[in-house]
N, C-alpha and C positions, 0 to 999 in steps of 0.2 A: 119296444116301439110304442110310442103314445097313440092313443085312440084318436081318430079324426072326428069331425063334426058329424059326418054321415053315420059313423058308427054309434054315436050317442043317440041320433035320431032314430036309428033302427031299433034301439033298445027302448024307445018310447019317451025319451027325454025331450022336452021342448027347448030348442036352442034359439034364444032371442037374437035378433039382429042388433048390430052396433047402434043403429039409429034409434032403435027402441030404448036401449040402455043409456047411451050418451048424448042422444040428440039427432036431429035429421041431418046435421052437417057432418057428422063423424063417420068415420070409415075404418075398417080393420085392415091393417097392411097384410100383405102376402105372407105365406109361410105358416108355420104352426102358430097358433094364437099366443101361446104362453112360452114355449121353450125354444123356439126357432126364430126369434126376431120378430115376434108378432106385435110388439109394442115399439113405437117410435120414441127414441130419447129426446125429451124436451129440454131446451136451454133454460137457464135461470131467468133470462129476460122474458121468454115466452110465458113461463109459469107465474112468476111473481112480479114482473114489471121491469122497465128498462133501468130503474135505479136500484135494483136488488143486487146484492153481492153474496157469493158463496163462502160462507165461513168455513175455517179449518178447525176441526175439533182437537184441542190439545190433549196430549196424553196425561192422564192424572198421575199425581206423584205416588210413587209405590210406598205403601205403608211399611215403615221400617220395624223390624221385630225388636222387641225389648223384653227384658227380665222385669222391669219396674212397673208392669201392668198386670202382674199376676195378683190373684186374690190374697195369697199368703204374704206377699210383699206389702200390699196395701193394708192388710190386717195388722201386720207388725208395726207399721207406722202409726195406725190408730191406737194400738196398745201403748206404744212408746209415749204418745201424746198424753194419754190418761195417766200413765205412771208419772210423767214429768209434772203435770198440773197437780196431781195428788201429793206429790212430794213437796212442792212449793207451798201449797195451801196449808198442809198439816205441819210443815217444819220450816216455815219461812225464816224464823229467827236463827236457824243453824246455817243458813247460806252465808251469813257474814263470819261465822265461827270457823269455817273451813279455810278462811284466808288469814287467820291470826298468825300462822307460822311462816308466811311468805317472806317477811322482811328479816325477822330475827334468825339467830343461828341456833337456838335451842327450842324453837316453837314446835318443831316436828316431833321431838321427843314427847313434849307435853301433850300434843294432839294425839299421839300414839296410845297414851295412856287413857285420854278422855274418849277415845274411840271405842273403848270396851264398855263404856257406860251408856245406858239408855237416857234419853232417846236419840243421842247422836249416833249411836250405832245403828239404829233403825233407819235413820236418814241415809247413812252411808250404804246400808244394804239395798235400799231402794234405788239410789244412784248407781250402784254396781250393776244391778239387774238392767236398768236402763242403759247403761253403757255396753252391756253385752248385746242387747238388741241393736244398738246403733253401730257397733262394730260389724256385726252381721250384715246389716242393711248397706253400710258403706262398702263392704266388700262386694256385695252383689252389684251395687251401681258402678263400682270401678271395673269389675269384669265385663259388665254390659257395655261400658264405653270403649273397651279395647277389643271386644269380641267382633269379628268381621260379621257383616250382615248376611253373608252366605254360609255361615257356619252350620254345620250339621246339627249342633245343639239346639238351635232355634226350631228345627223341624221336629224336634223330640218334645213331646208333652211334658217330659220330666224336668225340663228347664224351668217350669213353674214352681218346682220344689227347690230351686236354687237357695232361697232363704234359709231353708231348713239345713241344707248342707253347710251353708256359711255359719249357722249357729253351732253346729257340730265342731267346725274348725275353730271357732273362737273359744269353744269349751275346752278343746284340746290345748289350745295355747295357755288358758288360765289354769288348767290342770297341771301343765308342765311348770309354770312359775310357782304354784302352790307346792308341788313335789320338790322343787329345786330348793326352796326356801326351807322346807322341813328337813330335807336330807342335809343341807349345810348346817342347819341349827343343830341337828343330831350329831353331826361330826365335830364341830367346834364347841358344842355344849356352851353356847353363849346366847344372850338375848339380843345381840347386835342384829342378827338376821331377822328377828322378829320386828325390830325397829325398821329395818330396810323395807320389809313387807308392808308395814304400816305407812311409810312414806310413799311407797308405790301406790298403794290403794287411795290415800289421801289425795295425791295428785290426779288420779284417775277420776275421783269424784269431782275435783275441781274442774277438769276438762268437760266432764259430762254437763255440769250445771251451766257453764259458760257457753259451750259450743252447741248445746242442743237446738237452739233456735236457728243457728246457721245451718247446722247439719240437716234438720228437718226440712228446711227450704230447699237445700242442695239435693235432697232425696227425690223431691217431686217437681223440680223445675224441668222445662223443656231442655232438650239436648243442646239448643242453641245458646242457652243461658248458663249452662253448667260451668263454663270456663271462668266467667266473672265472678260467680260465687265460689268456685274452687280456689281462686286467688285470695279472696278475702278470708276464706276458712283456713288456708294454709298459713297465712300470716298470724291469725290468732293461735293456731296450733303450735307454731314455732315458739311464740312467746310463752305458752304454757309449758312447752317442753324444756325451755331454758330454765324455767322455775324448778322443774323436777331435777334437772342436771345440777343445778345449784344446791338443791336440798341434799342430794346424795353425795355430792362433792364434799359440802360442809361436814356431813356425817363422818365420812372417811377421815377427813383431816382432823375432826374433833376426837376421833378414836385413835389417832396417830397410826393409821393403817396406810400402807404404801398406796400411791396413786395407781400403781400398776394393778392392784386388786380392784380398784374402782372401774378401770377399763374392763377388766375380766368379768366383773359382775354385770355390767351393762351389755357386754357382748353375749353372755350366757343367758341372762334373763329376758332381754329384749330383742337383740339383733339375731340371735340363733333361731328362735321360732318364726321371726318375720322372713329370714332368708330361706327357711324351709318352706314356707308358703310361696315365696317368689319362685322357688324351683319347681314345686308341684303344680301350681295353678296353671302356668302356660301349657304344661304338658296335658293337664286334664281337659282344658278347653280348646286345645289346638287341633 
């Protein structure tokens, strides 16, 4: 029960009259001053004037969670930019060299031999490192796009380490491809598998050099603009993928190897690890 005015006066407090506080024409309504209707509700017109309107406050938009705002994600983008610019400034002359085997039928074999010599090998190494970073960041952005906003993963601080997990997965794929080529080379005892590995790496370097500007923008644009950039990026990727398929196809034809083995190689080296990721990622983030 709240204390009355008389109670406060008995305790020695000075209780001012409404006229003293609010003016001579003011008066306090009946009832408890604060908690029981002591104040009269005034209308908008009476308080602010006849032309006043009562505005309705709109609910602010809910901030959507995202994996692309983490410190590690942004740091990897910055590192990729530094590596890309360094690679271009120090080895600009080799950007054209990686395209010398696109049209011809034997250019890839020649480039496989040149790839073991400096400084082209250094250029390819930097491009490969950059490609690993890009694949990890692209994977994070793709998962971030398909993950529901109410997913429990967003409530866990460990989601900020998603780029690190993506790097580990990309490393596992590359380790699988390296082991596959080495095992097949050991079994067949031929240098044909080494040439296939060189073709794969050369086309990977081409994709990194050409697609990096598009991928870098795609990684940082707002969610509303991702679709437009995705279409452009997909078209360029398909063109480069066709070049890779052409190179491997001509290699198998030139070696008089059955086309069936071409399909088997593509499925084992490319589609198998990708299908593995497609199977485990939805389960891991679901």
